[in-house]
VEXKETOR-188765 format. One record per residue: residue in three letters; x, y, z of N, C-alpha, C in turn. Coordinates in steps of 0.001 Angstrom, whole numbers, plus 500000, padded with zeros to 6 digits. Atoms other than C-alpha are relative to their C-alpha. Example, Ala and Ser with C-alpha at 12.3 -4.5 7.8 and 13.67 -1.06 7.14 Angstrom:
% VEXKETOR-188765
aa | nu | nv | nw | cau | cav | caw | cu | cv | cw
ALA | 500890 | 498810 | 500000 | 512300 | 495500 | 507800 | 500900 | 501200 | 500000 $
SER | 499180 | 498810 | 499940 | 513670 | 498940 | 507140 | 499230 | 501090 | 500730 $
% end
This chain:
% VEXKETOR-188765
aa | nu | nv | nw | cau | cav | caw | cu | cv | cw
MET | 500924 | 501071 | 499593 | 463627 | 561098 | 222495 | 499846 | 498946 | 498907 $
LYS | 500152 | 500945 | 501111 | 463327 | 559565 | 219037 | 501100 | 498943 | 500019 $
GLU | 498866 | 500925 | 499961 | 466806 | 558021 | 219339 | 499852 | 499001 | 501148 $
LYS | 500195 | 500871 | 498831 | 465965 | 556639 | 222784 | 498946 | 498929 | 499704 $
ILE | 501066 | 500950 | 500372 | 462764 | 555035 | 221484 | 500552 | 498958 | 499032 $
LEU | 499432 | 500876 | 501027 | 464631 | 553596 | 218498 | 500955 | 498979 | 500623 $
GLU | 499015 | 500877 | 499343 | 467401 | 552172 | 220673 | 499307 | 498940 | 500841 $
LYS | 500707 | 500950 | 499141 | 465014 | 550570 | 223168 | 499164 | 499021 | 499179 $
ALA | 500826 | 500864 | 500862 | 462680 | 549236 | 220457 | 500867 | 498949 | 499309 $
THR | 499091 | 500938 | 500688 | 465594 | 547665 | 218551 | 500453 | 498912 | 500955 $
ASP | 499551 | 500958 | 498986 | 466875 | 546025 | 221719 | 498892 | 498993 | 500327 $
MET | 501125 | 500877 | 499657 | 463426 | 544627 | 222548 | 499614 | 499096 | 498830 $
PHE | 500322 | 500813 | 501179 | 462742 | 543444 | 218985 | 500972 | 498830 | 499868 $
LEU | 498989 | 501052 | 500135 | 466009 | 541503 | 218959 | 499902 | 498969 | 501116 $
ASN | 500093 | 500926 | 498864 | 465431 | 540007 | 222404 | 498716 | 499181 | 500017 $
TYR | 501302 | 500674 | 499860 | 461731 | 539135 | 222112 | 499278 | 499751 | 498674 $
GLY | 500623 | 500210 | 501312 | 460870 | 539280 | 218398 | 499151 | 501176 | 499556 $
PHE | 500742 | 498871 | 500566 | 459232 | 541809 | 216093 | 498504 | 499888 | 500244 $
LYS | 501433 | 500217 | 499817 | 455790 | 540262 | 216503 | 499599 | 500150 | 501471 $
SER | 500346 | 500066 | 498574 | 455872 | 539804 | 220282 | 499945 | 501357 | 500682 $
VAL | 499895 | 498704 | 499320 | 456813 | 543369 | 221249 | 498937 | 500968 | 499479 $
THR | 501046 | 499038 | 500387 | 453925 | 545866 | 221261 | 500483 | 501424 | 500282 $
MET | 499678 | 498601 | 499728 | 454000 | 549656 | 221282 | 499824 | 500304 | 501493 $
ASP | 500205 | 499846 | 498551 | 452651 | 549466 | 224849 | 501224 | 499505 | 500772 $
ASP | 498813 | 500564 | 499340 | 455603 | 547265 | 225859 | 501159 | 500991 | 499961 $
ILE | 498892 | 499050 | 500176 | 458073 | 549792 | 224462 | 499780 | 501238 | 500863 $
ALA | 500329 | 498812 | 499203 | 456288 | 552748 | 226116 | 500223 | 499731 | 501494 $
ASN | 499845 | 500363 | 498582 | 456210 | 550945 | 229488 | 501465 | 499845 | 500380 $
GLU | 498576 | 500235 | 499740 | 459872 | 549974 | 229242 | 500766 | 501320 | 500143 $
ILE | 499310 | 498704 | 499960 | 460966 | 553577 | 228606 | 499405 | 500907 | 501081 $
GLY | 500666 | 499154 | 499014 | 458418 | 555086 | 230989 | 499399 | 501247 | 499364 $
ILE | 500658 | 498884 | 500700 | 456622 | 557271 | 228447 | 498627 | 499531 | 499534 $
SER | 501314 | 500387 | 500509 | 453152 | 557322 | 226928 | 500144 | 499484 | 498565 $
LYS | 499995 | 500519 | 501370 | 452330 | 555472 | 223736 | 499862 | 501155 | 499000 $
LYS | 500212 | 498812 | 500839 | 451278 | 558849 | 222329 | 501343 | 500642 | 499610 $
THR | 498671 | 499436 | 500278 | 454897 | 560025 | 222599 | 500689 | 499215 | 498884 $
ILE | 499396 | 500823 | 501059 | 456045 | 557100 | 220468 | 499373 | 500359 | 498656 $
TYR | 500698 | 499698 | 501263 | 453392 | 557883 | 217843 | 500298 | 501412 | 499489 $
SER | 499627 | 498657 | 500475 | 454587 | 561496 | 217721 | 501306 | 499945 | 499191 $
HIS | 498745 | 500170 | 500744 | 457886 | 560159 | 216333 | 499893 | 498928 | 498904 $
PHE | 500152 | 501102 | 500948 | 456753 | 557007 | 214516 | 498518 | 499804 | 499700 $
GLU | 501395 | 500059 | 500448 | 453543 | 556807 | 212513 | 499263 | 498765 | 500505 $
ASN | 500592 | 501264 | 499552 | 452890 | 553165 | 213432 | 501131 | 499004 | 500293 $
LYS | 498975 | 500985 | 499635 | 454674 | 549985 | 214487 | 500840 | 499606 | 498786 $
THR | 499253 | 500357 | 501216 | 455638 | 549140 | 210901 | 501107 | 501014 | 499725 $
HIS | 499010 | 498938 | 500192 | 457411 | 552484 | 210617 | 501144 | 499861 | 501009 $
LEU | 498991 | 500185 | 498962 | 459224 | 551804 | 213901 | 500889 | 498790 | 499682 $
VAL | 499230 | 501198 | 500384 | 460277 | 548323 | 212747 | 500952 | 500332 | 498844 $
GLU | 499195 | 499614 | 501162 | 461514 | 549785 | 209460 | 501223 | 500831 | 500410 $
GLU | 498897 | 499146 | 499548 | 463611 | 552452 | 211188 | 500980 | 499219 | 500878 $
SER | 499146 | 500813 | 499122 | 464918 | 549958 | 213762 | 500933 | 499108 | 499193 $
THR | 499176 | 500913 | 500811 | 466113 | 547480 | 211155 | 501026 | 500771 | 499178 $
SER | 499088 | 499181 | 500793 | 467640 | 550219 | 209028 | 501139 | 500535 | 500864 $
ASN | 499007 | 499475 | 499056 | 469430 | 551718 | 212031 | 500995 | 498910 | 500399 $
LEU | 499154 | 501130 | 499622 | 470750 | 548307 | 213089 | 500924 | 499617 | 498844 $
PHE | 499200 | 500333 | 501186 | 471927 | 547596 | 209537 | 501168 | 500978 | 499864 $
CYS | 498951 | 498974 | 500110 | 473878 | 550885 | 209486 | 501073 | 499804 | 501061 $
THR | 499044 | 500250 | 498911 | 475494 | 550099 | 212855 | 500915 | 498827 | 499655 $
ILE | 499223 | 501191 | 500353 | 476578 | 546645 | 211669 | 500913 | 500290 | 498799 $
SER | 499199 | 499646 | 501183 | 477775 | 548012 | 208299 | 501242 | 500795 | 500390 $
GLU | 498874 | 499165 | 499552 | 479946 | 550634 | 210006 | 501021 | 499164 | 500765 $
GLY | 499102 | 500882 | 499239 | 481369 | 547999 | 212357 | 500811 | 499099 | 499090 $
ILE | 499311 | 500872 | 500954 | 482208 | 545687 | 209464 | 501065 | 500779 | 499230 $
GLU | 499032 | 499150 | 500711 | 483891 | 548525 | 207571 | 501223 | 500275 | 500867 $
HIS | 498895 | 499749 | 499076 | 485974 | 549297 | 210641 | 500892 | 498763 | 500125 $
ILE | 499229 | 501247 | 499883 | 487024 | 545636 | 211055 | 500840 | 499775 | 498738 $
CYS | 499294 | 500194 | 501268 | 487979 | 545472 | 207357 | 501168 | 500978 | 499823 $
SER | 498941 | 498978 | 500134 | 490125 | 548598 | 207748 | 501203 | 499706 | 500906 $
LEU | 498945 | 500271 | 499023 | 492264 | 547027 | 210495 | 501189 | 499228 | 499420 $
GLY | 498892 | 500702 | 500654 | 494397 | 545013 | 208056 | 500302 | 498630 | 500588 $
LYS | 499806 | 501353 | 499474 | 493899 | 541650 | 209784 | 500120 | 499016 | 498838 $
ASN | 500009 | 500987 | 501082 | 494539 | 538484 | 207807 | 498548 | 499618 | 499721 $
PRO | 501403 | 500192 | 500399 | 491340 | 537592 | 205879 | 499213 | 498951 | 500790 $
ILE | 500700 | 501038 | 499230 | 490539 | 534472 | 207917 | 499585 | 500566 | 501362 $
ALA | 500301 | 499374 | 498704 | 490765 | 536316 | 211242 | 498927 | 501080 | 499833 $
GLU | 500974 | 498942 | 500289 | 488769 | 539164 | 209656 | 498569 | 499439 | 499967 $
LEU | 501340 | 500598 | 500079 | 485800 | 536867 | 208887 | 499489 | 499583 | 501381 $
TYR | 500409 | 500384 | 498643 | 485778 | 535538 | 212452 | 499637 | 501228 | 500833 $
GLU | 500311 | 498757 | 499279 | 485839 | 539098 | 213824 | 498647 | 500557 | 499569 $
ILE | 501281 | 499494 | 500524 | 482950 | 540122 | 211563 | 498842 | 499165 | 500539 $
LYS | 501059 | 500883 | 499486 | 480912 | 537083 | 212604 | 499716 | 500298 | 501468 $
LYS | 500135 | 499719 | 498568 | 481555 | 537806 | 216290 | 499288 | 501340 | 500224 $
PHE | 500586 | 498665 | 499875 | 480648 | 541497 | 215881 | 498507 | 499983 | 499633 $
ALA | 501395 | 500046 | 500463 | 477442 | 540790 | 213930 | 499114 | 499252 | 500999 $
MET | 500798 | 500782 | 499056 | 476238 | 538132 | 216379 | 499779 | 500765 | 501305 $
LEU | 500127 | 499196 | 498784 | 476884 | 540472 | 219322 | 498880 | 501032 | 499833 $
HIS | 501011 | 498971 | 500246 | 474723 | 543194 | 217758 | 498619 | 499420 | 499698 $
LEU | 501285 | 500649 | 500273 | 472024 | 540715 | 216749 | 499537 | 499168 | 501197 $
LYS | 500353 | 500707 | 498758 | 471885 | 539365 | 220336 | 499998 | 498479 | 499792 $
ASP | 499918 | 501430 | 500340 | 472894 | 535923 | 218975 | 498724 | 499480 | 499333 $
GLU | 501233 | 500330 | 500723 | 469581 | 535994 | 217081 | 499095 | 499060 | 500786 $
LYS | 500761 | 500947 | 499181 | 467868 | 534298 | 220004 | 498490 | 500068 | 499777 $
SER | 501445 | 499916 | 500257 | 464423 | 535581 | 219007 | 499674 | 499760 | 498527 $
SER | 500169 | 500245 | 501449 | 464928 | 534606 | 215325 | 499449 | 501227 | 499281 $
PRO | 500547 | 498771 | 500585 | 464497 | 538219 | 214139 | 499781 | 499930 | 498493 $
GLN | 500141 | 500055 | 501459 | 465048 | 537415 | 210473 | 498739 | 499246 | 499601 $
TYR | 501194 | 500800 | 500285 | 462313 | 534756 | 210489 | 498738 | 500817 | 500260 $
GLN | 501180 | 499200 | 499649 | 459836 | 537067 | 212251 | 499825 | 501177 | 499040 $
LEU | 500062 | 498878 | 500934 | 460709 | 539966 | 209975 | 499423 | 499532 | 498658 $
GLN | 500472 | 500549 | 501282 | 460125 | 537808 | 206895 | 498514 | 499639 | 500060 $
LYS | 501388 | 500453 | 499870 | 456829 | 536445 | 208212 | 499010 | 501153 | 500181 $
TYR | 500958 | 498955 | 499647 | 455230 | 539622 | 209597 | 500222 | 501338 | 499287 $
TYR | 499689 | 498740 | 500709 | 456990 | 542424 | 207667 | 500776 | 499677 | 498715 $
PRO | 499290 | 500493 | 501193 | 457833 | 540886 | 204261 | 500644 | 501090 | 499137 $
LYS | 499422 | 498932 | 500830 | 458404 | 544216 | 202464 | 501291 | 500524 | 500616 $
ILE | 498795 | 499529 | 499309 | 460884 | 545406 | 205097 | 501098 | 498949 | 499880 $
HIS | 499032 | 501097 | 500103 | 462568 | 541994 | 205039 | 500651 | 499981 | 498621 $
ALA | 499475 | 500029 | 501372 | 462953 | 542111 | 201242 | 501001 | 501138 | 499773 $
THR | 499098 | 498846 | 500128 | 464523 | 545591 | 201392 | 501308 | 499754 | 500741 $
MET | 498805 | 500245 | 499196 | 466915 | 544579 | 204159 | 500860 | 498900 | 499385 $
ARG | 499233 | 501090 | 500614 | 467892 | 541404 | 202357 | 500796 | 500527 | 498811 $
PHE | 499319 | 499399 | 501145 | 468789 | 543423 | 199260 | 501225 | 500797 | 500468 $
ARG | 498883 | 499210 | 499458 | 470949 | 545791 | 201334 | 501081 | 499089 | 500589 $
GLN | 499060 | 500953 | 499401 | 472523 | 542871 | 203200 | 500814 | 499307 | 498910 $
TYR | 499314 | 500659 | 501115 | 473368 | 541188 | 199890 | 501105 | 500901 | 499450 $
ASP | 499008 | 499056 | 500525 | 475142 | 544292 | 198583 | 501195 | 500127 | 500934 $
LEU | 498934 | 499856 | 499015 | 477113 | 544680 | 201799 | 500893 | 498763 | 500035 $
MET | 499229 | 501238 | 499891 | 478150 | 541035 | 201991 | 500779 | 499699 | 498731 $
GLN | 499279 | 500200 | 501258 | 479066 | 540856 | 198315 | 501314 | 500773 | 500015 $
GLU | 498814 | 499126 | 499982 | 481448 | 543765 | 198692 | 501031 | 499490 | 501007 $
CYS | 499128 | 500456 | 498923 | 482867 | 542422 | 201949 | 500707 | 498688 | 499633 $
VAL | 499427 | 501319 | 500297 | 483384 | 538814 | 200786 | 500923 | 500059 | 498779 $
VAL | 499136 | 499860 | 501185 | 484795 | 539771 | 197361 | 501347 | 500589 | 500419 $
SER | 498772 | 499365 | 499513 | 487340 | 542036 | 199067 | 500815 | 499013 | 500840 $
ASN | 499334 | 500977 | 499133 | 488130 | 539328 | 201647 | 500694 | 498916 | 499180 $
VAL | 499431 | 501071 | 500834 | 488695 | 536656 | 198980 | 501210 | 500513 | 499217 $
LYS | 498876 | 499429 | 500763 | 490923 | 538929 | 196874 | 501237 | 500164 | 500886 $
LYS | 498873 | 499837 | 499070 | 493076 | 539727 | 199927 | 500613 | 498643 | 500333 $
GLY | 499523 | 501342 | 499655 | 493287 | 536029 | 200809 | 500811 | 499363 | 498877 $
ILE | 499259 | 500536 | 501158 | 494412 | 535090 | 197291 | 501367 | 500678 | 499912 $
ALA | 498737 | 499241 | 500074 | 497049 | 537844 | 197308 | 500996 | 499540 | 501064 $
LEU | 499120 | 500447 | 498897 | 498403 | 536498 | 200617 | 500296 | 498507 | 499942 $
ASP | 499786 | 501434 | 500186 | 498381 | 532903 | 199340 | 499387 | 499153 | 501128 $
ILE | 500692 | 500836 | 499009 | 495989 | 531746 | 202071 | 498659 | 499494 | 499457 $
TYR | 501147 | 500538 | 500742 | 493051 | 531268 | 199646 | 500515 | 499548 | 498634 $
ARG | 499581 | 500548 | 501298 | 493344 | 529245 | 196426 | 499872 | 501041 | 498884 $
GLU | 499982 | 498958 | 501031 | 494223 | 531390 | 193405 | 499014 | 499747 | 498860 $
ASN | 500901 | 500329 | 501113 | 491850 | 529569 | 191021 | 498516 | 500133 | 500371 $
LEU | 501393 | 499863 | 499563 | 488679 | 530528 | 192918 | 499200 | 500877 | 499044 $
ASN | 500941 | 499117 | 500700 | 485669 | 531919 | 191074 | 499422 | 500921 | 501087 $
ILE | 500325 | 499085 | 498896 | 485331 | 534958 | 193339 | 498518 | 500354 | 500038 $
ASP | 501415 | 499634 | 500056 | 481848 | 535904 | 192161 | 499122 | 498865 | 500538 $
PHE | 500744 | 501165 | 499512 | 480579 | 532382 | 192820 | 500144 | 499854 | 501513 $
VAL | 499729 | 500173 | 498565 | 482230 | 532167 | 196251 | 499215 | 501022 | 500827 $
SER | 500697 | 498954 | 499240 | 480734 | 535498 | 197397 | 498493 | 499765 | 500015 $
ARG | 501449 | 500238 | 500071 | 477232 | 534576 | 196213 | 499581 | 498768 | 500799 $
ILE | 500368 | 501233 | 499297 | 477243 | 531061 | 197642 | 500147 | 500204 | 501509 $
TYR | 499829 | 499700 | 498577 | 478495 | 532418 | 200967 | 498757 | 500728 | 500530 $
PHE | 501203 | 499262 | 499600 | 475583 | 534867 | 201147 | 498794 | 499061 | 500063 $
THR | 501129 | 500937 | 500053 | 473083 | 532161 | 200127 | 500001 | 499083 | 501217 $
GLY | 499876 | 500883 | 498836 | 474405 | 529905 | 202877 | 499640 | 500693 | 501295 $
VAL | 500290 | 499229 | 498780 | 474238 | 532589 | 205574 | 498492 | 500182 | 500167 $
VAL | 501455 | 499818 | 499961 | 470588 | 533231 | 204665 | 499308 | 498658 | 500280 $
SER | 500660 | 501311 | 499898 | 469680 | 529528 | 204386 | 500115 | 499368 | 501380 $
ILE | 499850 | 500661 | 498694 | 471076 | 528420 | 207743 | 499104 | 500630 | 501067 $
LYS | 500931 | 499378 | 499050 | 468631 | 530814 | 209430 | 498569 | 499505 | 499805 $
ASP | 501314 | 500610 | 500221 | 465704 | 528761 | 208106 | 499808 | 498916 | 501055 $
HIS | 500160 | 500924 | 498870 | 464472 | 526995 | 211251 | 499316 | 498683 | 499633 $
GLN | 500566 | 501284 | 500426 | 462617 | 524333 | 209275 | 501113 | 499053 | 499560 $
ILE | 498866 | 500821 | 500444 | 465898 | 523142 | 207770 | 500995 | 499795 | 501139 $
PHE | 499062 | 500063 | 498876 | 468049 | 523937 | 210803 | 499263 | 500361 | 501296 $
PRO | 500741 | 499705 | 498773 | 465819 | 523626 | 213903 | 500934 | 500504 | 501109 $
ILE | 499129 | 499314 | 499051 | 467209 | 525883 | 216625 | 500386 | 499131 | 501195 $
GLU | 499668 | 500870 | 498871 | 467053 | 523194 | 219321 | 501111 | 498997 | 499642 $
LYS | 498950 | 500909 | 500466 | 469369 | 521020 | 217213 | 501242 | 500760 | 499559 $
PHE | 498900 | 499180 | 500500 | 471492 | 523830 | 215753 | 499947 | 501403 | 500618 $
PRO | 499965 | 498654 | 499405 | 471987 | 526746 | 218195 | 500729 | 500955 | 499051 $
ILE | 499537 | 499103 | 501054 | 472682 | 529829 | 216040 | 501499 | 500327 | 500074 $
THR | 498567 | 499670 | 499914 | 476156 | 530690 | 217411 | 500849 | 498819 | 499546 $
GLU | 499287 | 501208 | 500408 | 477319 | 527102 | 216945 | 499871 | 499798 | 498488 $
LEU | 500258 | 500161 | 501431 | 475737 | 526981 | 213490 | 500847 | 500957 | 499167 $
MET | 499184 | 499024 | 500720 | 477520 | 530164 | 212390 | 501471 | 499588 | 499987 $
ASP | 498609 | 500490 | 499942 | 480853 | 528703 | 213546 | 500213 | 498859 | 499010 $
ILE | 499904 | 501150 | 500906 | 480219 | 525475 | 211634 | 500002 | 500476 | 498547 $
TYR | 500117 | 499518 | 501380 | 479201 | 527369 | 208505 | 501249 | 500756 | 499554 $
LEU | 498807 | 499233 | 500358 | 482179 | 529731 | 208580 | 501181 | 499064 | 499756 $
GLU | 498921 | 500971 | 500208 | 484583 | 526806 | 208972 | 499796 | 499248 | 498688 $
TYR | 500348 | 500710 | 501249 | 482792 | 524966 | 206145 | 500388 | 500844 | 498786 $
HIS | 499672 | 499068 | 501087 | 483169 | 528033 | 203890 | 501514 | 500098 | 499815 $
LEU | 498557 | 499771 | 500091 | 486839 | 528566 | 204706 | 500768 | 498751 | 499576 $
ARG | 499280 | 501221 | 500377 | 487928 | 524934 | 204392 | 499899 | 499724 | 498500 $
GLY | 500154 | 500190 | 501445 | 486627 | 525010 | 200822 | 500879 | 500910 | 499153 $
ILE | 499260 | 499019 | 500813 | 488810 | 527957 | 199780 | 501452 | 500213 | 500435 $
VAL | 498642 | 499735 | 499515 | 492012 | 527881 | 201859 | 501066 | 499156 | 499295 $
THR | 498804 | 500737 | 500420 | 495490 | 526823 | 200752 | 500535 | 499282 | 501241 $
PRO | 499403 | 500610 | 498792 | 497648 | 524633 | 203065 | 500465 | 501060 | 501013 $
LYS | 499574 | 498894 | 499121 | 499078 | 527903 | 204462 | 498787 | 500575 | 500752 $
GLY | 501220 | 499475 | 499393 | 495546 | 529182 | 205093 | 499399 | 499029 | 501003 $
ARG | 500557 | 501025 | 499103 | 494517 | 525885 | 206699 | 500692 | 500050 | 501360 $
THR | 499243 | 499887 | 498745 | 497256 | 526303 | 209310 | 499469 | 501167 | 500839 $
ILE | 500546 | 498819 | 499298 | 495942 | 529787 | 210195 | 498598 | 499690 | 500527 $
LEU | 501382 | 500340 | 499608 | 492345 | 528510 | 210270 | 499989 | 499077 | 501211 $
ASN | 499947 | 500949 | 498876 | 493221 | 525593 | 212581 | 500436 | 500681 | 501293 $
THR | 499533 | 499259 | 498818 | 495060 | 527958 | 214943 | 498857 | 500811 | 500601 $
ILE | 501132 | 499185 | 499524 | 492010 | 530259 | 215157 | 498936 | 499121 | 500646 $
ILE | 501017 | 500912 | 499465 | 489587 | 527358 | 215685 | 500438 | 499456 | 501362 $
ASN | 499492 | 500552 | 498742 | 491798 | 525846 | 218405 | 499999 | 501047 | 501112 $
SER | 499968 | 498940 | 498984 | 492178 | 529194 | 220198 | 498582 | 500363 | 500445 $
ASN | 501400 | 499709 | 499635 | 488380 | 529722 | 220087 | 499405 | 498924 | 500906 $
GLN | 500540 | 501120 | 499208 | 487826 | 526337 | 221729 | 500601 | 499944 | 501401 $
GLU | 499331 | 500035 | 498691 | 490175 | 526994 | 224643 | 499211 | 500778 | 501055 $
% end
């Protein structure tokens, strides 16, 4: 039952927001009493914490799997973006913003874990790209990985990028292209253009 509650709560949090969804909403959706939820989760904060941690683990495992497939590094980044957005429901309820506003401690912990994951992923991606001559060999890898993470976090700030002007899926595409155009070689640019053109068809 705990797994069922966790799965449904995560789905509802992503669709409607961490603040909007109540314990009553979750209980009604599953068809159980609120008391049953509290027998597994001390309070809503505990449920939010477990939901975000569970989601992070799911996304981490998916990213690791994508990285193990041996795709070219440019295609790999597009696959990771697609996978993450699918699991985050295209971030239509702005979960990161709500998490930061209403559960700052959980947000800080998740951001730290996300940073570690992305650092490892992007550093590995850049090294592979340099070895294949599709990323420039003179890149400062540490800088590139950090600035990429900073950008991913910053574009989710709705004051800077209002969602009505910058829909999140479109924004992620723009940002990924912006990142890649700054680091590719002419060989890499050809691969990037092919991927972009195929995504637009």
